[in-house]
mmCIF file as Biopython writes it, N, C-alpha, C and O atoms, coordinates in Angstrom:
data_model
#
loop_
_atom_site.group_PDB
_atom_site.id
_atom_site.type_symbol
_atom_site.label_atom_id
_atom_site.label_alt_id
_atom_site.label_comp_id
_atom_site.label_asym_id
_atom_site.label_entity_id
_atom_site.label_seq_id
_atom_site.pdbx_PDB_ins_code
_atom_site.Cartn_x
_atom_site.Cartn_y
_atom_site.Cartn_z
_atom_site.occupancy
_atom_site.B_iso_or_equiv
_atom_site.auth_seq_id
_atom_site.auth_asym_id
_atom_site.pdbx_PDB_model_num
ATOM 1   N N  . UNK A ? 1  ? -7.933  28.273 -230.656 1.0 0.0 1  A 1 
ATOM 2   C CA . UNK A ? 1  ? -6.761  27.937 -229.700 1.0 0.0 1  A 1 
ATOM 3   C C  . UNK A ? 1  ? -6.536  26.387 -229.966 1.0 0.0 1  A 1 
ATOM 4   O O  . UNK A ? 1  ? -7.480  25.614 -230.131 1.0 0.0 1  A 1 
ATOM 5   N N  . UNK A ? 2  ? -5.395  26.058 -229.988 1.0 0.0 2  A 1 
ATOM 6   C CA . UNK A ? 2  ? -4.976  24.615 -230.050 1.0 0.0 2  A 1 
ATOM 7   C C  . UNK A ? 2  ? -4.492  24.238 -228.758 1.0 0.0 2  A 1 
ATOM 8   O O  . UNK A ? 2  ? -3.695  24.986 -228.191 1.0 0.0 2  A 1 
ATOM 9   N N  . UNK A ? 3  ? -4.920  23.036 -228.148 1.0 0.0 3  A 1 
ATOM 10  C CA . UNK A ? 3  ? -4.567  22.647 -226.861 1.0 0.0 3  A 1 
ATOM 11  C C  . UNK A ? 3  ? -3.499  21.447 -227.117 1.0 0.0 3  A 1 
ATOM 12  O O  . UNK A ? 3  ? -3.554  20.823 -228.177 1.0 0.0 3  A 1 
ATOM 13  N N  . UNK A ? 4  ? -2.609  21.164 -226.214 1.0 0.0 4  A 1 
ATOM 14  C CA . UNK A ? 4  ? -1.765  20.036 -226.196 1.0 0.0 4  A 1 
ATOM 15  C C  . UNK A ? 4  ? -2.618  18.787 -226.242 1.0 0.0 4  A 1 
ATOM 16  O O  . UNK A ? 4  ? -3.754  18.858 -225.773 1.0 0.0 4  A 1 
ATOM 17  N N  . UNK A ? 5  ? -2.191  17.667 -226.754 1.0 0.0 5  A 1 
ATOM 18  C CA . UNK A ? 5  ? -2.964  16.414 -226.874 1.0 0.0 5  A 1 
ATOM 19  C C  . UNK A ? 5  ? -3.587  15.887 -225.709 1.0 0.0 5  A 1 
ATOM 20  O O  . UNK A ? 5  ? -4.752  15.492 -225.680 1.0 0.0 5  A 1 
ATOM 21  N N  . UNK A ? 6  ? -2.703  15.883 -224.636 1.0 0.0 6  A 1 
ATOM 22  C CA . UNK A ? 6  ? -3.051  15.206 -223.462 1.0 0.0 6  A 1 
ATOM 23  C C  . UNK A ? 6  ? -3.925  16.152 -222.448 1.0 0.0 6  A 1 
ATOM 24  O O  . UNK A ? 6  ? -4.263  15.695 -221.356 1.0 0.0 6  A 1 
ATOM 25  N N  . UNK A ? 7  ? -4.249  17.363 -222.805 1.0 0.0 7  A 1 
ATOM 26  C CA . UNK A ? 7  ? -4.905  18.229 -221.922 1.0 0.0 7  A 1 
ATOM 27  C C  . UNK A ? 7  ? -6.420  17.724 -221.679 1.0 0.0 7  A 1 
ATOM 28  O O  . UNK A ? 7  ? -6.940  17.662 -220.564 1.0 0.0 7  A 1 
ATOM 29  N N  . UNK A ? 8  ? -7.000  17.399 -222.803 1.0 0.0 8  A 1 
ATOM 30  C CA . UNK A ? 8  ? -8.441  17.095 -222.624 1.0 0.0 8  A 1 
ATOM 31  C C  . UNK A ? 8  ? -8.649  15.811 -221.810 1.0 0.0 8  A 1 
ATOM 32  O O  . UNK A ? 8  ? -9.574  15.684 -221.009 1.0 0.0 8  A 1 
ATOM 33  N N  . UNK A ? 9  ? -7.729  14.863 -222.065 1.0 0.0 9  A 1 
ATOM 34  C CA . UNK A ? 9  ? -7.784  13.561 -221.335 1.0 0.0 9  A 1 
ATOM 35  C C  . UNK A ? 9  ? -7.570  13.792 -219.745 1.0 0.0 9  A 1 
ATOM 36  O O  . UNK A ? 9  ? -8.299  13.330 -218.868 1.0 0.0 9  A 1 
ATOM 37  N N  . UNK A ? 10 ? -6.418  14.602 -219.551 1.0 0.0 10 A 1 
ATOM 38  C CA . UNK A ? 10 ? -6.270  14.955 -218.124 1.0 0.0 10 A 1 
ATOM 39  C C  . UNK A ? 10 ? -7.468  15.648 -217.493 1.0 0.0 10 A 1 
ATOM 40  O O  . UNK A ? 10 ? -7.826  15.412 -216.338 1.0 0.0 10 A 1 
ATOM 41  N N  . UNK A ? 11 ? -8.020  16.439 -218.232 1.0 0.0 11 A 1 
ATOM 42  C CA . UNK A ? 11 ? -9.307  17.234 -217.632 1.0 0.0 11 A 1 
ATOM 43  C C  . UNK A ? 11 ? -10.254 16.280 -217.312 1.0 0.0 11 A 1 
ATOM 44  O O  . UNK A ? 11 ? -10.809 16.328 -216.214 1.0 0.0 11 A 1 
ATOM 45  N N  . UNK A ? 12 ? -10.557 15.288 -218.244 1.0 0.0 12 A 1 
ATOM 46  C CA . UNK A ? 12 ? -11.637 14.245 -218.151 1.0 0.0 12 A 1 
ATOM 47  C C  . UNK A ? 12 ? -11.403 13.456 -216.956 1.0 0.0 12 A 1 
ATOM 48  O O  . UNK A ? 12 ? -12.328 13.113 -216.219 1.0 0.0 12 A 1 
ATOM 49  N N  . UNK A ? 13 ? -10.125 13.145 -216.736 1.0 0.0 13 A 1 
ATOM 50  C CA . UNK A ? 13 ? -9.819  12.216 -215.520 1.0 0.0 13 A 1 
ATOM 51  C C  . UNK A ? 13 ? -9.868  12.949 -214.400 1.0 0.0 13 A 1 
ATOM 52  O O  . UNK A ? 13 ? -10.167 12.315 -213.388 1.0 0.0 13 A 1 
ATOM 53  N N  . UNK A ? 14 ? -9.642  14.216 -214.262 1.0 0.0 14 A 1 
ATOM 54  C CA . UNK A ? 14 ? -9.900  15.097 -213.074 1.0 0.0 14 A 1 
ATOM 55  C C  . UNK A ? 14 ? -11.375 15.130 -212.688 1.0 0.0 14 A 1 
ATOM 56  O O  . UNK A ? 14 ? -11.761 14.919 -211.538 1.0 0.0 14 A 1 
ATOM 57  N N  . UNK A ? 15 ? -12.175 15.405 -213.713 1.0 0.0 15 A 1 
ATOM 58  C CA . UNK A ? 15 ? -13.576 15.376 -213.447 1.0 0.0 15 A 1 
ATOM 59  C C  . UNK A ? 15 ? -14.068 14.022 -212.919 1.0 0.0 15 A 1 
ATOM 60  O O  . UNK A ? 15 ? -14.807 13.914 -211.940 1.0 0.0 15 A 1 
ATOM 61  N N  . UNK A ? 16 ? -13.601 13.003 -213.644 1.0 0.0 16 A 1 
ATOM 62  C CA . UNK A ? 16 ? -14.127 11.604 -213.065 1.0 0.0 16 A 1 
ATOM 63  C C  . UNK A ? 16 ? -13.574 11.377 -211.697 1.0 0.0 16 A 1 
ATOM 64  O O  . UNK A ? 16 ? -14.297 10.857 -210.847 1.0 0.0 16 A 1 
ATOM 65  N N  . UNK A ? 17 ? -12.316 11.736 -211.409 1.0 0.0 17 A 1 
ATOM 66  C CA . UNK A ? 17 ? -11.850 11.655 -210.045 1.0 0.0 17 A 1 
ATOM 67  C C  . UNK A ? 17 ? -12.773 12.324 -209.015 1.0 0.0 17 A 1 
ATOM 68  O O  . UNK A ? 17 ? -13.182 11.680 -208.049 1.0 0.0 17 A 1 
ATOM 69  N N  . UNK A ? 18 ? -13.108 13.627 -209.215 1.0 0.0 18 A 1 
ATOM 70  C CA . UNK A ? 18 ? -13.876 14.466 -208.513 1.0 0.0 18 A 1 
ATOM 71  C C  . UNK A ? 18 ? -15.159 13.728 -208.190 1.0 0.0 18 A 1 
ATOM 72  O O  . UNK A ? 18 ? -15.571 13.556 -207.043 1.0 0.0 18 A 1 
ATOM 73  N N  . UNK A ? 19 ? -15.750 13.310 -209.282 1.0 0.0 19 A 1 
ATOM 74  C CA . UNK A ? 19 ? -17.130 12.706 -209.166 1.0 0.0 19 A 1 
ATOM 75  C C  . UNK A ? 19 ? -17.058 11.523 -208.287 1.0 0.0 19 A 1 
ATOM 76  O O  . UNK A ? 19 ? -17.872 11.427 -207.367 1.0 0.0 19 A 1 
ATOM 77  N N  . UNK A ? 20 ? -16.155 10.602 -208.480 1.0 0.0 20 A 1 
ATOM 78  C CA . UNK A ? 20 ? -16.043 9.345  -207.821 1.0 0.0 20 A 1 
ATOM 79  C C  . UNK A ? 20 ? -15.589 9.598  -206.254 1.0 0.0 20 A 1 
ATOM 80  O O  . UNK A ? 20 ? -15.899 8.805  -205.365 1.0 0.0 20 A 1 
ATOM 81  N N  . UNK A ? 21 ? -14.832 10.774 -206.024 1.0 0.0 21 A 1 
ATOM 82  C CA . UNK A ? 21 ? -14.619 10.997 -204.490 1.0 0.0 21 A 1 
ATOM 83  C C  . UNK A ? 21 ? -15.802 11.609 -203.980 1.0 0.0 21 A 1 
ATOM 84  O O  . UNK A ? 21 ? -16.104 11.294 -202.829 1.0 0.0 21 A 1 
ATOM 85  N N  . UNK A ? 22 ? -16.526 12.401 -204.572 1.0 0.0 22 A 1 
ATOM 86  C CA . UNK A ? 22 ? -17.822 12.952 -203.975 1.0 0.0 22 A 1 
ATOM 87  C C  . UNK A ? 22 ? -18.939 11.631 -203.777 1.0 0.0 22 A 1 
ATOM 88  O O  . UNK A ? 22 ? -19.631 11.551 -202.763 1.0 0.0 22 A 1 
ATOM 89  N N  . UNK A ? 23 ? -18.999 10.755 -204.739 1.0 0.0 23 A 1 
ATOM 90  C CA . UNK A ? 23 ? -19.791 9.579  -204.621 1.0 0.0 23 A 1 
ATOM 91  C C  . UNK A ? 23 ? -19.339 8.735  -203.554 1.0 0.0 23 A 1 
ATOM 92  O O  . UNK A ? 23 ? -20.195 8.223  -202.833 1.0 0.0 23 A 1 
ATOM 93  N N  . UNK A ? 24 ? -18.137 8.513  -203.344 1.0 0.0 24 A 1 
ATOM 94  C CA . UNK A ? 24 ? -17.712 7.621  -202.123 1.0 0.0 24 A 1 
ATOM 95  C C  . UNK A ? 24 ? -17.916 8.376  -200.865 1.0 0.0 24 A 1 
ATOM 96  O O  . UNK A ? 24 ? -18.067 7.694  -199.852 1.0 0.0 24 A 1 
ATOM 97  N N  . UNK A ? 25 ? -17.949 9.706  -200.748 1.0 0.0 25 A 1 
ATOM 98  C CA . UNK A ? 25 ? -18.246 10.363 -199.546 1.0 0.0 25 A 1 
ATOM 99  C C  . UNK A ? 25 ? -19.745 10.284 -199.211 1.0 0.0 25 A 1 
ATOM 100 O O  . UNK A ? 25 ? -20.170 10.367 -198.059 1.0 0.0 25 A 1 
ATOM 101 N N  . UNK A ? 26 ? -20.571 10.106 -200.380 1.0 0.0 26 A 1 
ATOM 102 C CA . UNK A ? 26 ? -22.001 10.195 -200.115 1.0 0.0 26 A 1 
ATOM 103 C C  . UNK A ? 26 ? -22.396 8.816  -199.640 1.0 0.0 26 A 1 
ATOM 104 O O  . UNK A ? 26 ? -23.322 8.726  -198.835 1.0 0.0 26 A 1 
ATOM 105 N N  . UNK A ? 27 ? -21.786 7.758  -200.062 1.0 0.0 27 A 1 
ATOM 106 C CA . UNK A ? 27 ? -22.190 6.385  -199.819 1.0 0.0 27 A 1 
ATOM 107 C C  . UNK A ? 27 ? -22.306 5.995  -198.334 1.0 0.0 27 A 1 
ATOM 108 O O  . UNK A ? 27 ? -23.292 5.425  -197.866 1.0 0.0 27 A 1 
ATOM 109 N N  . UNK A ? 28 ? -21.268 6.333  -197.669 1.0 0.0 28 A 1 
ATOM 110 C CA . UNK A ? 28 ? -21.436 6.037  -196.109 1.0 0.0 28 A 1 
ATOM 111 C C  . UNK A ? 28 ? -22.536 6.816  -195.425 1.0 0.0 28 A 1 
ATOM 112 O O  . UNK A ? 28 ? -23.258 6.346  -194.546 1.0 0.0 28 A 1 
ATOM 113 N N  . UNK A ? 29 ? -22.610 8.192  -195.956 1.0 0.0 29 A 1 
ATOM 114 C CA . UNK A ? 29 ? -23.734 8.983  -195.310 1.0 0.0 29 A 1 
ATOM 115 C C  . UNK A ? 29 ? -25.075 8.227  -195.548 1.0 0.0 29 A 1 
ATOM 116 O O  . UNK A ? 29 ? -25.846 7.983  -194.619 1.0 0.0 29 A 1 
ATOM 117 N N  . UNK A ? 30 ? -25.301 7.890  -196.767 1.0 0.0 30 A 1 
ATOM 118 C CA . UNK A ? 30 ? -26.547 7.111  -197.105 1.0 0.0 30 A 1 
ATOM 119 C C  . UNK A ? 30 ? -26.733 5.911  -196.364 1.0 0.0 30 A 1 
ATOM 120 O O  . UNK A ? 30 ? -27.833 5.576  -195.926 1.0 0.0 30 A 1 
ATOM 121 N N  . UNK A ? 31 ? -25.740 5.288  -196.221 1.0 0.0 31 A 1 
ATOM 122 C CA . UNK A ? 31 ? -25.784 3.895  -195.483 1.0 0.0 31 A 1 
ATOM 123 C C  . UNK A ? 31 ? -26.161 4.161  -194.058 1.0 0.0 31 A 1 
ATOM 124 O O  . UNK A ? 31 ? -27.043 3.486  -193.526 1.0 0.0 31 A 1 
ATOM 125 N N  . UNK A ? 32 ? -25.426 5.276  -193.310 1.0 0.0 32 A 1 
ATOM 126 C CA . UNK A ? 32 ? -25.872 5.480  -191.954 1.0 0.0 32 A 1 
ATOM 127 C C  . UNK A ? 32 ? -27.242 5.959  -191.862 1.0 0.0 32 A 1 
ATOM 128 O O  . UNK A ? 32 ? -27.940 5.582  -190.921 1.0 0.0 32 A 1 
ATOM 129 N N  . UNK A ? 33 ? -27.703 6.762  -192.758 1.0 0.0 33 A 1 
ATOM 130 C CA . UNK A ? 33 ? -28.962 7.286  -192.666 1.0 0.0 33 A 1 
ATOM 131 C C  . UNK A ? 33 ? -30.050 6.179  -192.720 1.0 0.0 33 A 1 
ATOM 132 O O  . UNK A ? 33 ? -31.035 6.209  -191.983 1.0 0.0 33 A 1 
ATOM 133 N N  . UNK A ? 34 ? -29.821 5.201  -193.634 1.0 0.0 34 A 1 
ATOM 134 C CA . UNK A ? 34 ? -30.800 4.024  -193.773 1.0 0.0 34 A 1 
ATOM 135 C C  . UNK A ? 34 ? -30.631 3.177  -192.573 1.0 0.0 34 A 1 
ATOM 136 O O  . UNK A ? 34 ? -31.598 2.524  -192.180 1.0 0.0 34 A 1 
ATOM 137 N N  . UNK A ? 35 ? -29.470 3.120  -191.935 1.0 0.0 35 A 1 
ATOM 138 C CA . UNK A ? 35 ? -29.368 2.237  -190.689 1.0 0.0 35 A 1 
ATOM 139 C C  . UNK A ? 35 ? -30.222 2.895  -189.563 1.0 0.0 35 A 1 
ATOM 140 O O  . UNK A ? 35 ? -30.936 2.209  -188.832 1.0 0.0 35 A 1 
ATOM 141 N N  . UNK A ? 36 ? -30.127 4.210  -189.453 1.0 0.0 36 A 1 
ATOM 142 C CA . UNK A ? 36 ? -30.807 4.957  -188.385 1.0 0.0 36 A 1 
ATOM 143 C C  . UNK A ? 36 ? -32.353 4.842  -188.652 1.0 0.0 36 A 1 
ATOM 144 O O  . UNK A ? 36 ? -33.157 4.706  -187.731 1.0 0.0 36 A 1 
ATOM 145 N N  . UNK A ? 37 ? -32.692 4.904  -189.897 1.0 0.0 37 A 1 
ATOM 146 C CA . UNK A ? 37 ? -34.122 4.686  -190.225 1.0 0.0 37 A 1 
ATOM 147 C C  . UNK A ? 37 ? -34.636 3.334  -189.744 1.0 0.0 37 A 1 
ATOM 148 O O  . UNK A ? 37 ? -35.743 3.205  -189.221 1.0 0.0 37 A 1 
ATOM 149 N N  . UNK A ? 38 ? -33.686 2.220  -189.970 1.0 0.0 38 A 1 
ATOM 150 C CA . UNK A ? 38 ? -34.203 0.979  -189.682 1.0 0.0 38 A 1 
ATOM 151 C C  . UNK A ? 38 ? -34.258 0.765  -188.178 1.0 0.0 38 A 1 
ATOM 152 O O  . UNK A ? 38 ? -35.123 0.056  -187.663 1.0 0.0 38 A 1 
ATOM 153 N N  . UNK A ? 39 ? -33.286 1.412  -187.468 1.0 0.0 39 A 1 
ATOM 154 C CA . UNK A ? 39 ? -33.318 1.269  -186.089 1.0 0.0 39 A 1 
ATOM 155 C C  . UNK A ? 39 ? -34.497 1.940  -185.450 1.0 0.0 39 A 1 
ATOM 156 O O  . UNK A ? 39 ? -35.025 1.445  -184.455 1.0 0.0 39 A 1 
ATOM 157 N N  . UNK A ? 40 ? -34.932 3.077  -186.005 1.0 0.0 40 A 1 
ATOM 158 C CA . UNK A ? 40 ? -36.078 3.745  -185.574 1.0 0.0 40 A 1 
ATOM 159 C C  . UNK A ? 40 ? -37.273 2.866  -185.687 1.0 0.0 40 A 1 
ATOM 160 O O  . UNK A ? 40 ? -38.063 2.672  -184.763 1.0 0.0 40 A 1 
ATOM 161 N N  . UNK A ? 41 ? -37.353 2.375  -186.808 1.0 0.0 41 A 1 
ATOM 162 C CA . UNK A ? 41 ? -38.567 1.550  -187.138 1.0 0.0 41 A 1 
ATOM 163 C C  . UNK A ? 41 ? -38.647 0.292  -186.223 1.0 0.0 41 A 1 
ATOM 164 O O  . UNK A ? 41 ? -39.696 -0.148 -185.754 1.0 0.0 41 A 1 
ATOM 165 N N  . UNK A ? 42 ? -37.386 -0.236 -186.028 1.0 0.0 42 A 1 
ATOM 166 C CA . UNK A ? 42 ? -37.345 -1.253 -185.166 1.0 0.0 42 A 1 
ATOM 167 C C  . UNK A ? 42 ? -37.790 -0.997 -183.634 1.0 0.0 42 A 1 
ATOM 168 O O  . UNK A ? 42 ? -38.414 -1.806 -182.949 1.0 0.0 42 A 1 
ATOM 169 N N  . UNK A ? 43 ? -37.413 0.100  -183.285 1.0 0.0 43 A 1 
ATOM 170 C CA . UNK A ? 43 ? -37.874 0.519  -181.878 1.0 0.0 43 A 1 
ATOM 171 C C  . UNK A ? 43 ? -39.298 0.876  -181.775 1.0 0.0 43 A 1 
ATOM 172 O O  . UNK A ? 43 ? -39.934 0.732  -180.731 1.0 0.0 43 A 1 
ATOM 173 N N  . UNK A ? 44 ? -39.828 1.374  -182.942 1.0 0.0 44 A 1 
ATOM 174 C CA . UNK A ? 44 ? -41.289 1.523  -182.966 1.0 0.0 44 A 1 
ATOM 175 C C  . UNK A ? 44 ? -42.029 0.268  -182.974 1.0 0.0 44 A 1 
ATOM 176 O O  . UNK A ? 44 ? -43.149 0.208  -182.466 1.0 0.0 44 A 1 
ATOM 177 N N  . UNK A ? 45 ? -41.485 -0.714 -183.506 1.0 0.0 45 A 1 
ATOM 178 C CA . UNK A ? 45 ? -42.217 -2.089 -183.612 1.0 0.0 45 A 1 
ATOM 179 C C  . UNK A ? 45 ? -42.021 -2.887 -182.375 1.0 0.0 45 A 1 
ATOM 180 O O  . UNK A ? 45 ? -42.854 -3.740 -182.069 1.0 0.0 45 A 1 
ATOM 181 N N  . UNK A ? 46 ? -40.963 -2.661 -181.640 1.0 0.0 46 A 1 
ATOM 182 C CA . UNK A ? 46 ? -40.905 -3.407 -180.440 1.0 0.0 46 A 1 
ATOM 183 C C  . UNK A ? 46 ? -41.159 -2.595 -179.135 1.0 0.0 46 A 1 
ATOM 184 O O  . UNK A ? 46 ? -40.949 -3.084 -178.025 1.0 0.0 46 A 1 
ATOM 185 N N  . UNK A ? 47 ? -41.638 -1.287 -179.332 1.0 0.0 47 A 1 
ATOM 186 C CA . UNK A ? 47 ? -42.103 -0.525 -178.188 1.0 0.0 47 A 1 
ATOM 187 C C  . UNK A ? 47 ? -43.200 -1.257 -177.478 1.0 0.0 47 A 1 
ATOM 188 O O  . UNK A ? 47 ? -44.080 -1.876 -178.076 1.0 0.0 47 A 1 
ATOM 189 N N  . UNK A ? 48 ? -43.108 -1.158 -176.170 1.0 0.0 48 A 1 
ATOM 190 C CA . UNK A ? 48 ? -44.241 -1.843 -175.322 1.0 0.0 48 A 1 
ATOM 191 C C  . UNK A ? 48 ? -45.623 -0.936 -175.468 1.0 0.0 48 A 1 
ATOM 192 O O  . UNK A ? 48 ? -45.581 0.292  -175.397 1.0 0.0 48 A 1 
ATOM 193 N N  . UNK A ? 49 ? -46.694 -1.581 -175.652 1.0 0.0 49 A 1 
ATOM 194 C CA . UNK A ? 49 ? -47.937 -0.825 -175.751 1.0 0.0 49 A 1 
ATOM 195 C C  . UNK A ? 49 ? -48.441 -0.458 -174.416 1.0 0.0 49 A 1 
ATOM 196 O O  . UNK A ? 49 ? -48.508 -1.326 -173.546 1.0 0.0 49 A 1 
ATOM 197 N N  . UNK A ? 50 ? -48.807 0.776  -174.177 1.0 0.0 50 A 1 
ATOM 198 C CA . UNK A ? 50 ? -49.351 1.231  -172.872 1.0 0.0 50 A 1 
ATOM 199 C C  . UNK A ? 50 ? -50.820 1.297  -172.795 1.0 0.0 50 A 1 
ATOM 200 O O  . UNK A ? 50 ? -51.367 1.662  -171.754 1.0 0.0 50 A 1 
#
């Protein structure tokens, strides 16, 4: 089967767009997770000793 010349390029661009979208969604989640870990570590370090 022969495909039109632009089909492969359009498909590759779609895959790239989906990948970058998913990557962009994951970055804030990872950043928030790291920040939460830092806050917990800071609380542990500054907690008064009993």
